[in-house]
C-alpha positions in Angstrom: -1.3 -2.4 -5.1 1.7 -4.8 -5.2 4.2 -2.8 -3.2 6.7 -4.6 -1.2 9.7 -3.9 1.1 10.2 -7.2 2.7 6.9 -8.5 3.9 4.7 -5.6 5.0 3.7 -4.7 8.6 6.2 -2.9 10.8 8.3 -2.0 7.8 9.7 1.3 9.1 10.8 -0.3 12.4 12.4 -3.2 10.5 14.2 -0.9 8.1 15.4 1.2 11.0 16.8 -1.8 12.8 18.2 -3.3 9.6 19.9 -0.1 8.6 20.9 1.0 12.1 18.6 4.1 12.0 20.5 5.4 9.0 19.6 4.7 5.4 23.0 3.4 4.5 26.6 2.7 5.5 27.8 6.0 4.2 29.6 4.4 1.4 28.5 4.9 -2.2 27.0 1.6 -3.3 28.0 0.0 -6.6 25.5 -1.7 -8.8 27.3 -5.1 -8.4 28.0 -4.7 -4.6 27.4 -8.0 -2.9 26.2 -6.2 0.3 23.2 -4.6 -1.4 19.8 -5.2 0.1 16.4 -4.2 -1.3 14.9 -1.4 0.7 11.9 -0.6 -1.5 10.3 -2.5 -4.4 7.2 -2.1 -6.4 5.7 -4.5 -8.9 2.6 -2.3 -9.6 2.9 0.1 -12.5 -0.1 2.0 -11.4 1.3 3.0 -8.0 2.8 6.4 -7.7 6.5 6.5 -6.8 5.7 9.0 -4.0 3.1 6.6 -2.5 5.5 3.6 -2.6 8.4 5.6 -1.1 6.1 7.1 1.6 4.6 3.7 2.5 8.1 2.3 2.8 9.3 5.2 5.0 12.1 5.8 2.5 14.1 9.0 2.6 17.7 9.4 1.7 20.0 12.2 0.7 22.7 9.8 -0.4 23.0 7.7 -3.6 21.3 4.3 -3.8 20.9 1.7 -6.6 17.8 2.2 -8.7 17.0 -1.0 -10.5 14.2 -1.3 -13.1 12.8 -4.8 -13.9 12.3 -5.1 -17.7 10.9 -7.8 -19.9 12.2 -7.8 -23.5 12.1 -10.1 -26.5 15.4 -12.0 -26.6 16.4 -10.3 -29.9 16.0 -6.8 -28.4 18.0 -7.2 -25.2 21.3 -6.2 -26.6 20.0 -3.0 -28.2 18.0 -2.1 -25.1 21.0 -2.6 -22.8 23.2 -0.5 -25.2 20.6 2.3 -25.2 20.2 2.3 -21.4 24.0 2.3 -21.1 24.0 5.8 -22.7 22.2 6.9 -19.5 24.6 5.1 -17.2 22.5 2.0 -16.7 24.1 -1.5 -16.6 22.4 -4.9 -17.0 21.8 -6.8 -13.8 19.9 -9.9 -12.7 16.5 -9.8 -11.0 15.9 -12.6 -8.5 12.5 -13.8 -7.5 10.6 -12.9 -10.7 10.0 -14.8 -13.9 9.6 -13.4 -17.4 6.5 -14.0 -19.4 6.7 -16.6 -22.2 8.8 -15.4 -25.1 10.5 -12.7 -23.0 13.8 -12.3 -21.1 13.7 -10.5 -17.7 16.6 -8.2 -17.0 17.5 -5.5 -14.5 18.7 -2.1 -15.6 20.4 -0.4 -12.7 22.5 2.6 -11.8 23.6 4.5 -8.8 21.9 7.8 -8.1 20.3 10.1 -5.5 16.5 9.5 -5.7 13.3 11.0 -4.5 9.7 10.5 -5.8 10.3 12.9 -8.7 13.5 11.2 -10.0 12.1 7.7 -9.5 9.0 8.7 -11.5 11.1 10.2 -14.3 13.4 7.2 -14.5 10.4 4.8 -14.5 8.9 6.7 -17.4 12.2 6.8 -19.3 12.7 3.0 -18.8 9.1 2.2 -19.8 9.6 4.2 -23.0 12.9 2.3 -23.7 11.2 -1.1 -23.1 8.3 -0.2 -25.3 10.6 0.9 -28.2 12.2 -2.5 -27.9 9.0 -4.5 -27.9 9.0 -5.0 -24.1 7.6 -3.6 -20.9 8.6 -2.7 -17.4 7.4 -5.0 -14.6 8.6 -3.2 -11.5 11.5 -1.4 -9.8 13.5 -1.5 -6.7 15.9 0.6 -4.6 18.9 -1.2 -3.1 21.4 0.1 -0.5 24.2 -1.1 1.6 23.2 -1.5 5.3 25.1 0.4 7.9 25.7 -2.9 9.8 26.2 -6.4 8.5 22.9 -8.2 7.9 22.4 -11.9 8.7 20.9 -13.3 5.5 18.2 -15.8 6.4 16.2 -17.6 3.7 12.5 -17.9 4.5 
């Protein structure tokens, strides 16, 4: 399983410290918010959303950004983004991943309240969209705004 939320061990404690014991700042995040941090990510299509969320200690009653990582042939990107836009998704970048040869890697993101069921539904919907456009999904992430400023350190 390739599930990540930072680097593994002590995740719940780190997230608790990072987010000040709360999941978010209380403000509704925007897809393009510069303060967003990844709180859960999965690059394993076979992992159940419920397992990934449970392993990360994620629970939230407020909206977060759900971002799908999608590889598409260059000629299909515009149509796929337009189709996803009908469901409220916008195109974003995905840092730290590379597309397979002949493909373009994009993020499709929107703000919503999530739980294991909604993440699973959206993963399925996005996988179908990618397939119809000659591509595939390669992961997903939840992003949120921390309740306190975070010192960003590159490692």
